[in-house]
DSSP file (Angstrom, degrees, kcal/mol; ACC not computed):
  #  RESIDUE AA STRUCTURE BP1 BP2  ACC     N-H-->O    O-->H-N    N-H-->O    O-->H-N    TCO  KAPPA ALPHA  PHI   PSI    X-CA   Y-CA   Z-CA
    1    1 A M              0   0    0      0, 0.0     0, 0.0     0, 0.0     0, 0.0   0.000 360.0 360.0 360.0 132.6  -17.1  -13.4    1.4
    2    2 A P        -     0   0    0      0, 0.0     2,-0.1     0, 0.0     0, 0.0  -0.289 360.0-115.9 -65.6 149.1  -14.4  -15.9    2.3
    3    3 A N    >>  -     0   0    0      1,-0.1     4,-1.9     4,-0.0     3,-0.5  -0.372  31.8-100.0 -80.3 169.0  -14.3  -17.2    5.9
    4    4 A Q  H 3> S+     0   0    0      1,-0.2     4,-3.0     2,-0.2     5,-0.2   0.851 119.4  56.1 -60.4 -38.9  -11.3  -16.5    8.1
    5    5 A S  H 3> S+     0   0    0      1,-0.2     4,-2.1     2,-0.2    -1,-0.2   0.876 108.2  48.9 -64.4 -35.1   -9.7  -19.9    7.7
    6    6 A K  H <> S+     0   0    0     -3,-0.5     4,-2.2     2,-0.2    -1,-0.2   0.900 112.2  48.5 -69.1 -39.7   -9.6  -19.5    3.9
    7    7 A L  H  X S+     0   0    0     -4,-1.9     4,-2.7     2,-0.2    -2,-0.2   0.922 110.6  50.9 -64.7 -43.1   -8.1  -16.0    4.3
    8    8 A D  H  X S+     0   0    0     -4,-3.0     4,-2.3     1,-0.2    -2,-0.2   0.908 110.5  49.5 -59.9 -42.3   -5.5  -17.3    6.7
    9    9 A A  H  X S+     0   0    0     -4,-2.1     4,-2.2     2,-0.2    -1,-0.2   0.896 110.6  50.7 -63.9 -40.3   -4.6  -20.1    4.2
   10   10 A L  H  X S+     0   0    0     -4,-2.2     4,-2.2     2,-0.2    -2,-0.2   0.932 111.5  47.1 -63.2 -46.5   -4.3  -17.6    1.4
   11   11 A F  H  X S+     0   0    0     -4,-2.7     4,-1.6     1,-0.2    -2,-0.2   0.881 110.6  52.9 -63.8 -37.7   -2.0  -15.3    3.4
   12   12 A Q  H  < S+     0   0    0     -4,-2.3     4,-0.5    -5,-0.2    -1,-0.2   0.910 110.6  46.8 -64.6 -42.0    0.1  -18.3    4.4
   13   13 A R  H >< S+     0   0    0     -4,-2.2     3,-1.1     1,-0.2     4,-0.3   0.887 109.0  55.7 -65.5 -38.6    0.5  -19.3    0.8
   14   14 A A  H >< S+     0   0    0     -4,-2.2     3,-1.6     1,-0.3    -1,-0.2   0.827  97.1  63.8 -65.0 -31.5    1.4  -15.7   -0.2
   15   15 A Q  T 3< S+     0   0    0     -4,-1.6    -1,-0.3     1,-0.3    -2,-0.2   0.710  94.3  61.2 -68.1 -18.3    4.2  -15.6    2.3
   16   16 A A  T <  S+     0   0    0     -3,-1.1    -1,-0.3    -4,-0.5     2,-0.2   0.581  97.6  76.5 -81.0  -9.3    6.0  -18.3    0.4
   17   17 A L  S <  S-     0   0    0     -3,-1.6     3,-0.1    -4,-0.3    -3,-0.0  -0.558  90.7-100.7 -99.1 163.1    6.2  -16.1   -2.6
   18   18 A N        -     0   0    0     -2,-0.2    -1,-0.1     1,-0.1    -2,-0.1  -0.568  46.8-100.6 -77.0 146.2    8.4  -13.1   -3.4
   19   19 A P        -     0   0    0      0, 0.0    26,-0.3     0, 0.0    25,-0.1  -0.362  37.5-146.8 -65.9 148.5    6.8   -9.7   -2.9
   20   20 A I  E     -a   45   0A   0     24,-1.5    26,-2.5    -3,-0.1     2,-0.1  -0.887  22.5-100.5-116.5 148.0    5.6   -8.0   -6.1
   21   21 A P  E     -a   46   0A   0      0, 0.0     2,-0.4     0, 0.0    24,-0.0  -0.444  44.6-174.1 -63.1 137.4    5.5   -4.3   -6.9
   22   22 A A  E     -a   47   0A   0     24,-2.1    26,-2.4    -2,-0.1     2,-0.4  -0.979  23.4-132.3-140.8 125.1    2.0   -2.9   -6.4
   23   23 A A  E     -a   48   0A   0     -2,-0.4     2,-0.7    24,-0.2    26,-0.2  -0.611  17.6-161.9 -73.1 128.5    0.6    0.5   -7.2
   24   24 A V  E     -a   49   0A   0     24,-2.9    26,-2.6    -2,-0.4     2,-0.5  -0.933  14.1-149.0-114.3 105.6   -1.3    1.8   -4.2
   25   25 A I  E     -a   50   0A   0     -2,-0.7    26,-0.2     1,-0.2     3,-0.2  -0.645  64.6 -21.1 -88.4 123.3   -3.5    4.6   -5.6
   26   26 A C        -     0   0    0     24,-3.8     2,-2.8    -2,-0.5    -1,-0.2   0.914  63.1-175.1  49.9  58.7   -4.3    7.5   -3.3
   27   27 A P        +     0   0    0      0, 0.0    -1,-0.2     0, 0.0     6,-0.1  -0.362  31.6 143.5 -76.8  64.3   -3.7    5.9    0.1
   28   28 A E        +     0   0    0     -2,-2.8     2,-0.3    -3,-0.2     3,-0.1  -0.035  46.8  69.0-102.1  29.7   -5.0    9.1    1.6
   29   29 A S  S  > S-     0   0    0      1,-0.1     4,-2.5    27,-0.0     5,-0.3  -0.962  86.7-117.2-136.7 157.0   -6.8    7.5    4.6
   30   30 A A  H  > S+     0   0    0     -2,-0.3     4,-2.7     1,-0.2     5,-0.2   0.903 114.6  51.3 -60.0 -41.7   -5.4    5.7    7.6
   31   31 A V  H  > S+     0   0    0      2,-0.2     4,-2.0     1,-0.2    -1,-0.2   0.928 111.7  45.7 -63.4 -46.2   -7.1    2.4    6.6
   32   32 A A  H  > S+     0   0    0      2,-0.2     4,-1.8     1,-0.2    -2,-0.2   0.927 116.7  44.1 -64.4 -45.2   -5.7    2.5    3.0
   33   33 A L  H  X S+     0   0    0     -4,-2.5     4,-2.5     1,-0.2    -2,-0.2   0.911 112.7  51.3 -68.8 -41.7   -2.2    3.4    4.0
   34   34 A E  H  X S+     0   0    0     -4,-2.7     4,-2.8    -5,-0.3    -1,-0.2   0.875 108.0  53.9 -62.1 -36.8   -2.1    0.9    6.9
   35   35 A G  H  X S+     0   0    0     -4,-2.0     4,-2.3    -5,-0.2    -1,-0.2   0.920 110.2  45.9 -63.0 -43.7   -3.2   -1.8    4.5
   36   36 A A  H  X S+     0   0    0     -4,-1.8     4,-1.9     2,-0.2    -2,-0.2   0.908 114.4  48.2 -65.2 -41.8   -0.4   -1.1    2.1
   37   37 A I  H  X S+     0   0    0     -4,-2.5     4,-3.0     2,-0.2    -2,-0.2   0.916 111.0  50.5 -65.8 -43.2    2.1   -1.0    5.0
   38   38 A L  H  X S+     0   0    0     -4,-2.8     4,-2.1     1,-0.2    -2,-0.2   0.925 109.8  50.1 -60.6 -44.8    0.9   -4.2    6.5
   39   39 A A  H  <>S+     0   0    0     -4,-2.3     5,-2.9     1,-0.2     6,-1.0   0.877 113.0  47.5 -62.2 -36.6    1.1   -6.0    3.1
   40   40 A A  H ><5S+     0   0    0     -4,-1.9     3,-1.7     3,-0.2    -2,-0.2   0.914 110.0  51.6 -69.6 -42.8    4.7   -4.6    2.7
   41   41 A E  H 3<5S+     0   0    0     -4,-3.0    -2,-0.2     1,-0.3    -1,-0.2   0.837 108.9  51.3 -62.6 -32.3    5.6   -5.7    6.3
   42   42 A Q  T 3<5S-     0   0    0     -4,-2.1    -1,-0.3    -5,-0.2    -2,-0.2   0.362 116.6-118.4 -85.8   5.8    4.3   -9.2    5.5
   43   43 A K  T < 5S+     0   0    0     -3,-1.7    -3,-0.2     2,-0.2    -2,-0.1   0.786  81.2 120.6  63.2  30.4    6.5   -9.2    2.3
   44   44 A N  S   <S+     0   0    0     -5,-2.9   -24,-1.5     1,-0.2     2,-0.3   0.813  75.7  13.2 -88.3 -35.2    3.4   -9.5    0.1
   45   45 A I  E     -a   20   0A   0     -6,-1.0    -1,-0.2   -26,-0.3    -2,-0.2  -0.913  56.4-136.7-137.0 162.4    4.0   -6.3   -1.9
   46   46 A I  E     -a   21   0A   0    -26,-2.5   -24,-2.1    -2,-0.3     2,-0.1  -0.936  44.0-138.9-112.3  99.6    6.5   -3.6   -2.6
   47   47 A P  E     -a   22   0A   0      0, 0.0    24,-0.8     0, 0.0     2,-0.5  -0.326  20.2-165.6 -71.6 140.6    4.2   -0.6   -2.5
   48   48 A I  E     -ab  23  71A   0    -26,-2.4   -24,-2.9    22,-0.1     2,-0.6  -0.960  19.5-148.1-118.0 106.8    4.4    2.3   -4.9
   49   49 A L  E     -ab  24  72A   0     22,-2.4    24,-2.9    -2,-0.5     2,-0.5  -0.670  16.5-172.6 -85.3 118.3    2.4    5.0   -3.3
   50   50 A I  E     +ab  25  73A   0    -26,-2.6   -24,-3.8    -2,-0.6     2,-0.3  -0.948  40.9  56.6-118.7 121.6    0.8    7.2   -5.9
   51   51 A G  E    S- b   0  74A   0     22,-2.3    24,-1.8    -2,-0.5     2,-0.9  -0.985  97.7 -16.0 157.6-158.1   -1.1   10.4   -5.0
   52   52 A E    >>  -     0   0    0     -2,-0.3     4,-2.3    22,-0.2     3,-0.6  -0.674  54.7-155.8 -81.9 107.4   -0.5   13.6   -3.2
   53   53 A N  H 3> S+     0   0    0     -2,-0.9     4,-3.2     1,-0.3     5,-0.3   0.852  89.7  56.7 -53.3 -41.6    2.7   13.1   -1.2
   54   54 A A  H 3> S+     0   0    0      1,-0.2     4,-2.0     2,-0.2    -1,-0.3   0.915 110.4  44.5 -59.7 -43.2    2.0   15.7    1.3
   55   55 A K  H <> S+     0   0    0     -3,-0.6     4,-2.2     2,-0.2    -1,-0.2   0.919 114.8  48.2 -65.8 -43.8   -1.4   14.1    2.2
   56   56 A I  H  X S+     0   0    0     -4,-2.3     4,-2.4     1,-0.2    -2,-0.2   0.922 112.6  48.0 -64.8 -44.4    0.2   10.6    2.3
   57   57 A K  H  X S+     0   0    0     -4,-3.2     4,-2.3    -5,-0.2    -1,-0.2   0.880 110.0  53.3 -63.8 -38.1    3.1   11.7    4.5
   58   58 A K  H  X S+     0   0    0     -4,-2.0     4,-2.4    -5,-0.3    -1,-0.2   0.924 110.3  46.7 -63.1 -44.4    0.7   13.5    6.9
   59   59 A I  H  X S+     0   0    0     -4,-2.2     4,-2.1     2,-0.2    -2,-0.2   0.914 110.4  53.2 -64.6 -42.3   -1.4   10.3    7.3
   60   60 A A  H  <>S+     0   0    0     -4,-2.4     5,-2.9     1,-0.2     4,-0.5   0.914 110.5  47.6 -58.5 -42.5    1.7    8.2    7.9
   61   61 A Q  H ><5S+     0   0    0     -4,-2.3     3,-0.9     3,-0.2    -1,-0.2   0.914 109.4  53.4 -64.4 -42.8    2.8   10.6   10.6
   62   62 A E  H 3<5S+     0   0    0     -4,-2.4    -1,-0.2     1,-0.3    -2,-0.2   0.844 114.2  41.3 -61.8 -34.7   -0.6   10.6   12.2
   63   63 A I  T 3<5S-     0   0    0     -4,-2.1    -1,-0.3    -5,-0.1    -2,-0.2   0.409 114.6-116.1 -96.0   2.7   -0.6    6.8   12.4
   64   64 A G  T < 5 +     0   0    0     -3,-0.9     2,-0.4    -4,-0.5    -3,-0.2   0.840  65.7 140.4  72.1  34.4    3.1    6.6   13.4
   65   65 A K      < -     0   0    0     -5,-2.9     2,-0.7    -6,-0.2    -1,-0.2  -0.899  48.5-136.5-115.0 141.2    4.4    4.8   10.4
   66   66 A D        +     0   0    0     -2,-0.4     3,-0.2     1,-0.1    -9,-0.0  -0.845  27.5 166.9 -94.5 116.4    7.7    5.4    8.5
   67   67 A I    >   +     0   0    0     -2,-0.7     3,-1.9     1,-0.1    -1,-0.1   0.195  42.1 112.1-112.0  14.5    7.2    5.4    4.8
   68   68 A S  T 3  S+     0   0    0      1,-0.3    -1,-0.1   -11,-0.0     4,-0.1   0.747  74.6  56.7 -62.6 -23.0   10.5    6.9    3.8
   69   69 A G  T 3  S+     0   0    0     -3,-0.2     2,-0.3     2,-0.1    -1,-0.3   0.496  90.8  91.8 -86.5  -2.9   11.6    3.6    2.3
   70   70 A Y  S <  S-     0   0    0     -3,-1.9     2,-0.2     1,-0.0   -22,-0.1  -0.693  82.1-113.4 -95.3 144.6    8.7    3.4   -0.1
   71   71 A R  E     -b   48   0A   0    -24,-0.8   -22,-2.4    -2,-0.3     2,-0.4  -0.555  37.3-166.9 -70.3 136.1    8.7    4.7   -3.6
   72   72 A M  E     -b   49   0A   0     -2,-0.2     2,-0.5   -24,-0.2   -22,-0.2  -0.984  16.0-159.8-129.7 140.2    6.3    7.6   -3.9
   73   73 A I  E     -b   50   0A   0    -24,-2.9   -22,-2.3    -2,-0.4     2,-0.9  -0.971  16.9-145.6-119.8 115.4    4.9    9.3   -7.0
   74   74 A D  E     +b   51   0A   0     -2,-0.5   -22,-0.2   -24,-0.2   -24,-0.1  -0.708  40.2 138.5 -88.2 106.2    3.5   12.8   -6.3
   75   75 A V        -     0   0    0    -24,-1.8     5,-0.1    -2,-0.9    -2,-0.1  -0.976  57.9 -89.5-141.0 154.1    0.6   13.5   -8.6
   76   76 A P    >>  -     0   0    0      0, 0.0     3,-2.1     0, 0.0     4,-0.7  -0.290  44.2-109.5 -60.0 151.5   -2.8   15.2   -8.0
   77   77 A E  G >4 S+     0   0    0      1,-0.3     3,-1.1     2,-0.2     4,-0.5   0.858 117.6  56.9 -51.5 -41.6   -5.6   12.8   -6.9
   78   78 A E  G 34 S+     0   0    0      1,-0.2    -1,-0.3     2,-0.1     4,-0.2   0.643 111.3  43.5 -70.5 -12.5   -7.4   13.1  -10.2
   79   79 A K  G <> S+     0   0    0     -3,-2.1     4,-2.2     2,-0.1    -1,-0.2   0.446  87.6  93.1-106.5  -3.6   -4.2   11.9  -12.1
   80   80 A A  H <X S+     0   0    0     -3,-1.1     4,-2.0    -4,-0.7    -2,-0.1   0.904  85.7  46.6 -63.0 -45.8   -3.2    9.1   -9.8
   81   81 A A  H  > S+     0   0    0     -4,-0.5     4,-1.1     1,-0.2    -1,-0.2   0.904 112.4  51.4 -64.5 -39.9   -5.0    6.2  -11.5
   82   82 A E  H  4 S+     0   0    0      1,-0.2     3,-0.5    -4,-0.2     4,-0.3   0.906 110.3  49.3 -62.2 -41.7   -3.7    7.4  -14.9
   83   83 A E  H >< S+     0   0    0     -4,-2.2     3,-1.4     1,-0.2    -1,-0.2   0.867 103.9  61.1 -64.8 -36.6   -0.1    7.5  -13.5
   84   84 A A  H 3< S+     0   0    0     -4,-2.0    -1,-0.2     1,-0.3    -2,-0.2   0.793 101.7  51.5 -63.7 -29.2   -0.5    4.0  -12.1
   85   85 A I  T 3<        0   0    0     -4,-1.1    -1,-0.3    -3,-0.5    -2,-0.2   0.458 360.0 360.0 -90.9   1.3   -1.1    2.4  -15.5
   86   86 A K    <         0   0    0     -3,-1.4    -1,-0.2    -4,-0.3    -2,-0.1   0.486 360.0 360.0 -73.5 360.0    2.0    4.0  -17.1
């Protein structure tokens, strides 16, 4: 596992780049959704949230985050990975 200084250097280098679209499959936990939001806030990714929209929106509300500006693809959990590779 990389040490913190290596991770910090990696994040610093990433901030010099343009954000890239990234499929975030089933961010149906606070940790997963917060990670995607943090990466978007740091301009590392443009998240595409794939999964059950109702669950994702509920978690966003619970953690106090606005995800209305993110693209969302509403599919059942078992189809999310398949949708991501389309």
